[in-house]
N, C-alpha and C positions, 0 to 999 in steps of 0.2 A: 248610463249608455244615453240618456236623452240628454245628458251635459255632455256630450262627445269625450267619455272615459270608458277605456276599456274595461271589461270586467271578470271578473273570474268567481265562478261559482260550481257549486260540488253541484255530481249529479243527482239529486235529490228533489221530488217537487214538481213543478214547474220553470224553475230555472235557465233547464236545458232548451227550453221550447222556446224563452223569451230573450235569451242570447242568440241561439241559431250559433250558426258558424262565423259569428262577430267576434265573442269573446274566448273563455278559457273553462272549461271543465274539467273539475277535476272529480277523484272518488272522494264519496264521503270520509270524514273520519281518517283520513290519510294525511298529515300536516306535512311531510315533504312532500306529498304534491303538489300541496296549497302553497308554500315556499316558493319550487320551483315556478311555479304559472303567476305568482305576483311577480317576482325577479323578471318573468319571462315580458309577463305584460309592462313593465316600465322600461324594459328595453326598445320595444316592439310599439309604443305607444303611439306613435302616428297612422299606423296599416291598418288597426280596426274600428277608429275613432271614427271618422264619415259613415263607414259602414253601419256600425252601432245606432249611431244617433239617425241616421235614413232607416234603419229595421225600427226601432221604438215608433219615427213618425208617423210611417208608412203601417204600421201591425196594433200599436198598441196608444194611439193617439185618446184624448177623451171620445173626440166625436165618433172615432172608430169602434172602440168599444160601449159605447152608448146604441151607435147604428146596428152592434152583432146582439146586442141585448134584446134592443125591441126587435129583430129578428128574430130572437129566438123565443122570445116570448108568443108572439106573433106565430110560431110556429106548434108551440106548446098550445095552446089557445085552441089553435085549430084540429088539430088530438082531438079534443073531447069535444 
């Protein structure tokens, strides 16, 4: 996504949260859905690319992740 590519992920772990509405989500252990999503992503390549890149830059850049980690550590530290 950071490179402007559409992503196909399984509905497991944090993948869905990261992709948001900018990629394709398929059930785990469903090769037919995976194949269909891969084909779909290849034919609709341009549609989600900019949105995915923007999502990564806005929500998952190194600076954003560092700031969120620091905020969390400060919150935990204040609770003790």
